[in-house]
N, C-alpha and C positions, 0 to 999 in steps of 0.2 A: 504494500500500500504506500502510495506517495502522497505526502501532505506538503502543502505550501503555506508559509506563514508570512503575513504582511503586517507591518505596523503602520498606522495612519495617524496623522495629526495635521489638521488644517488644509493640506494640499489635496483637495477632493479630486480635481481633474487628474492629477498624477496618480493617485490611488486607483481611480477607475481605469486609467490606461494600463497600469501594472496588472490589474485583475484580468483585463482583456488579453494581455500578452500571455499570462499564465494559462488561461483557458485554451489558447491556441497552440500550446506546446504539444508535442507528440512523443511520448504519451502525455495526456493531460493529467494533472494531479487528481487523485481520487477525492481529495477534499482540499478546500482552501479556507483558511482561517484568517480573519483580520482582527487585529486589536486596535480599537479606536481609543486614542489617549485623550485624557483631560475632558471627558464628557462632551466631546464634539458631536452633538446631536445631528447637525446638518450633514456632517460627513457620514455618520452612521446611516441616516435616512437615504442618502444618495447611493450608498453601497447596497442597502437592502432593496431599493427600487430597481437598480440596474442589474444586480446579481442576487436574486432571491435564494439561490442555492448555497451561497457563501455563508459560513458560520461567522457571526460577528460577536466579538467580546468587547466590552467597554469598561474603562476605568473612570471613576468620577474625578480623581485627582491625577495630575500629570505624573507618570511613572517613567517615561522615556522608552526608547526602542528596545533596550536590553530587557528591562522588566516586562515590557509588553510581550516580547517573544516567549519569555518564561511563563507568562500567565497562561 
């Protein structure tokens, strides 16, 4: 099983482009997880709308990319 993990904070367009690229990989990941940092609701909503199959995790406080990947 291949999993891809993306950390997101404020850069919605860049995050959506990254997810599009991940889905076009061959083989595609079996699952894609995105950690949205610092309670960025707009970013989370954009991801859920564009990629409903992606699993989204969110931190209320900013934890940074390292802690986001660990989450």
